N, C-alpha and C positions, 0 to 999 in steps of 0.2 A: 504494500500500500504506500502511495506517495503522500508524504506529509509536508506541507509548506511550513518551513521553519523561519520564514522571514519575520523579523521583529515587528510587532504591532503595539502601538501605544497602550491599547486596552489590556494587554497581557503582560504581567510581570513574569520573571523567569519561572517561579513556582507554578503560577496559573497556566503558563504555556506548557509546562511539563505534564500537569494533570490533564490538560485538554488532549494532548497527544496520546497519553496512556489510555484514556477513555475511548478515543476513536479507533485506536489500534485494537482494543479489546472487542469493540463492536464489529470491526472488520473480521477478526478471527472467528467470532460467532457466525457471521454470515457465511464465511468460507466453510466452516464446519457444517452448517446447515445444508449448504449445497452439496457437500460431500456425502451426507447420509441420506439425502432424499433419493427415492427410488428412480431408477431409469428403466425405460422400456425399449425393447428392440424385437424385431422379427427374426425367427430362425427356424431351421429344421434340425432334427437330431438323427444322425446316421444310425445310431444304436437303436432307435425306435422306428426303424423303417417298417412299413406295412408289407403285406404279401405282394409280390410282383414288383418290389422296388419303389412303391409309392410312399409318399411322405405327407404327414399332417403338419401344416404350418403352425408354429407355436409362438406365443408372446413370451419373451424372456423378461422376467422381472428381477432386476438386480437391486438388492437393498441390504444395507448393513453387512457387507462383505459376503453375501449369500446370493444364490440365483435359484429361482423356481420358475416353472413354466405353466402357462395357461394354454390349453389346447383349443384351437379354433376349429371351425367347421370347413375350412379350406384345405383341400387335398390336391397335391400335384402328382403327376405320373412318375417322375423320376427326379433325382438330384440335379440333373442337367437343366431343369426348368427353374433353378434357383440360383441367383447371383447377386452378391452384395445386398442382401436383405430384401430382394424383390423377385417377383415371378417374371420369367422371361420365356421367349420361344413358345408362346401360346397365343392363340387368337383372342382368348378372353383375358389376357394378362392385365390389361388396363383396368377391366372391371374388378378382377380379383384383388389387384393391388389397392384399388380404392376401397374395397370392402375391408381389407386388412387394416388399412389406415383408420377406417371408422372404428374398428374393434379396438385399436390402440388408443384412439382419442377417447373412447368410452371408458376404457380402463384408467386412463390418465385423469379423466373427470372424477371418477370414483375415488382415486387416490387423493386428489385435491380436497375432497370433501371429508376424508377420514380424519378425525381429530387425533392429534399427537402421533403422527406417522413415525416419528423418530423412536418411539418406545416399542414399536412392533417389530417382531422378527420378520424375515422375508416370508416364511410360511404363513404367519398370521396375517400379513398384508394380502397375500394371495387369497386366503380364505375370506377376508373382508371383501375383496373384489368379486369373488364368486357369489358370495351371499347377496351382495348388492345387485348383481345381475339376476339372481334368482327371484329377487323381489319384483322385478319388472315382468318376469315370465310366469309367475305363479297364477294358475287358473283356479277356478272354483273346484274343479274335479281333483286336481293335484293337491290342493290345500286340504280338501275333505279326506283324501286317502292318507295324507300325512297325519292329520288329526287322529284318525282311527288307528294308525300304526302305533302311536304313543299312548292311546287311550287305555285305561284299565277296565273299561266296561266289559261286561260279559258278551260272548259271541252272539247270543240271542238278541241282546240290546243293540249290538252293532248291525245286525240284520234289519232291525226296525229302523235304525238310522239310515241305512242304505235305501230302504223302501221310501222313506220320507224324502231323501235327497233326490231320488229319481223323480218324485213329484215336483221338487223345486226346479230341476233342470228341464222339465217338460215345458217350462215357460222361460226361465233364464238359462241360456245355453251353458253347458258344462265347461266350454272352453273360454268363457268370459274371464278376463283378468280380474282378480279380486280387487285390484286398485280401481277398476272401472265400474264396480257395482255401485249403483246410485239408489237413493230413496225412490226415484221414479220407477226403477226396475222392480223393486219390492212392491210398490203400489200396484203395478200392473199385474204382478203375480196374485196379489190379494184380490184384485177385481176379477181376474179370470177364474181362479180356483175357489174363491170365497163362497160362491153359490153352490159349489159341488161338495165342499168339505164341511163337516160339523165344526162348530166354533172351537171346540176343544182341540180337534185335529189340526185346524188352521193355526191355532195358537202354538201348538207343539212344533209344527213345521217351521214357523217363523223363528221359534226359539232355537231350533237346530241351525238355521241359517245364521242367526246371531252368534251362535256358538262357534261356527266356522270362521266368521269374520273376527271374533274376539281372538281366536287362535292365531289368525294372520296378524292381527294388531300386536299381539304379545311377541311374535317372532319377527316383527319389523317388516312384514310383507306389504303393509299398507300404512298410510299416514292419516287415517280417518280422525277427524276431531270428534265427531260423534258417529256412531254406527248407523248405516243406512236403514237399519230395522227399528231404530229408536222411535218410540211413540206411535208406531203405525198400527199396533194391535193392543187393545186394552187387555191388561193382565188381570182379568176377572177369573175367579175360581168357578169352574163349571162342575157342578155336582149332579150326578145322575140320580134322579129321584125314582129309582126303580125298586124300592123296598115294597114288600107286600104286607097286607094286613094279617093279623093272626088267623082270621077265617080263611084267607086265601092260602096261607101255608098249610092249614089243616085240610083244605080241599085237595091240595097236591098230595099230602101224606095219605089220604084215604081213598084217592082215586085209583081204583083197580080197573084196568082196561084189558082188552084182548090183543093189544099191540105191545109186543115185547119192548120195542124201542121207547115207548112211553113209560113203561114200568121201570126200565133201567134209568131213564131220566129222573123219575120220581125218587128212586132209591138213592141215586148219587146226589141229587139236590138236597134231600132230607139229611143225608150223611154229612154233607158240608154244613148244613144248618146246625145239626147236633154237635158237630166238632168245632163250634165257634166261628163258622164262616170260613173254614179253611179253603184256600184257593186250589183249583184243579191240579196245577203243576206240583203243588206240595203234597196233595192227596195221592197222586200217582207215585211219588217217591217213598211214601211211608211203608216200612216193612212191619206189618202188624204181627208177625211172629216175634219180633223184638219188642214191639209196643203192644203188649197184650192188654194190660189194664190202664197204663198211663201213656198218653200221647206226648212225645217229646220230639220237636223238629225245629229246624231253622228255616224261617220263611225265605224263599228263594229271592223274592223281590228286594229284600232289605238285608241279605246276607253279607253284603260288603259295607254296610253302613254301621257306624258306631252306635251301640245300643246298651242301655243299662242291663237289660235282660236279653242275652244272645239267643236263648231258646224260648220257644213257646211250650209250656208244659202244663198239663192238667189231666185229671182222671177221665177216662173214656166213659161216657154215660151208657146205661144199659140199652137205650134206644138205638145208639150207634152200633153197639156190639152185635145186635141182631143182623143189621145190614152187612157189617164187616164179615161175619161168618158165612153169609150167603154168597159173597163174591170173592172171598179170599182164596188165592191160589196156594200151592204148596210152598212157594218161595216167600209167602207172606204179603205179597202185593195184591192189589185188587185186580181181578180179571173181569173187566167190564167191556172195554172196547179194545181188545187185543193188548191191553195193559200199556200200550204206547201212548204217551201224553198227547201227541199230535192226533192219533186216531181217536182218542177220547174227545179232543176238542172238536174234530170234524163231526163225530157222531152226535155230540151234544148240541152243536150249532144247528144241525138239521132238526133235531128233536125239539129244541126250544122254539124254532120258527113255526113248526107244525103245531106244537102244543098250545102256544099262545093264540094261534089263529083258530084252532078248533074249540078252545075253551074261553075265548074272548078275554084274554089277560094281556093287554097291550104293553104293560110295563115289565112283563116277565123276561128275565135273562137268567143265565146260570149265576151271574153275579148277584142276583136278587137274594140268594140264600145268605150270602155274606152281609149284604146291606140290611136284610130283614133281621138277622140275628143281632146286629149292632143296634138297630133301632128299637127292637123289643127289649134288649137288655137295658138300654138307656131309659126307656119308658118305665121299666120296673124299678128304676132308682139305683141301678148299679153305678159305681164310681167310674168316671171317664178313664182314669189311669188303668183300671182293671180291664175295661173293654179294649183299650189300646194294647195291653199286654196280650190278650187273647187273640186279637187280630194280627199280632206280630209287627206292629208299627215301631218305628224308631222313637224311643223315648229319650227325654233329656234335651229337647231342642226348644227354641222359642222361649215363651214366657215361663215354661215349666223347667227350664234347664237347671236352675239351682235347686228346685224342689226335689228332683230325682237324685240329687247328691245326698239326700237325707232319708228318703223313703224307698222302699222296694216292694213291688207287687210279688206275691208268692204264688206257687202252683196251687196251694190250698184255696187261696182267694179266688183264683180263676175257676177252680173246680166248683166252688160254691155258686159262682155267678152262672156257669153253664147249667148246673142243676136247677137253678131257679128258673131259667128260660125254658128248659125242657119240661119242668113241671107246669109252667104256665101254658105252654102250647098243648100239653096233654089234657088240660082242662077245657072248659067251654067259655072261659072268661075273655073279656076284651078290655081295652084301655078306656 
């Protein structure tokens, strides 16, 4: 660095010396900065030649005394087509060289935007470049698959997500870049599918889309200030009011028909009711050879959630024992619809549709057994926490979180509640 040492009236000898030292120090910093900044160049690697002598053109990133390479999508037929960092002897050489220059300029722009480049190793810098490029090319479909890849959800839940996602991409193309998703796209989806889907289903579908966009936001794929799904669907709680009156439950219990499928539906419906509204998937898993007098199981839907009581446990009432013995196979599982859960679901779906049509019970679903048990127990004055325990809900959340640090629902309390409901339904009383 050239320093003008000519005497100036405003500098004394000491001030002039300090001035020189400061400017030389700044000059050294600038020189060091330019030394450690990354440099880019185009190259081919003979050791990485493809079959037939072809070569992929790479961007060499030199930084902090190291060199790493970024592979481009440009391929030349032989090393003879490469000279002094350019493609030669090809009809499309000008086009390919322009394309490579654009790739380098894009990489350089990303480097310029990376904070504190000096503190990164060469490998870390290349990773930053590749990550920034991925942000621009991440589509809805690729982001959704990435989200499922790291998700801890069960495979059955993932299948539900995939089904919902297919509904989303029937309106918003799957190849849409996540950064291009707008509130208008979501509004168009709601307008087109809103009339076809139940409100609860529409809400869950939009929630899945929001989940995908949040995943992209967390991984830096988007720069949304607010999610495109925000405020477009009211987050109301939709409760299916499909519980039955005590007399309707008694009608199903006492209805003996000449149709085997109706009688099977009656038995499995009442078994669910007697066993505290147990879900079909859980009922299919129970080994009644092991659970002879006491039912103890983990509810499938909440098995991965934190609960005060991990198990649902209570004494099996006599009313349920009769049905269990009627259908129990040698291995202890129920032999109703080939014992497979999906077969049971298909068989019950058809049975319920026909049953409610023939007997004019429009609110009837298999889930009505669970809903009816809970409603009847509550109407009989049972404590909410006991009903929650029997249903296998996750306890210790929301306003009751601290309460369940001090109290515990016991199997005996659950057994008493179930006995009370069974005695009530065995009588001719109503609320």
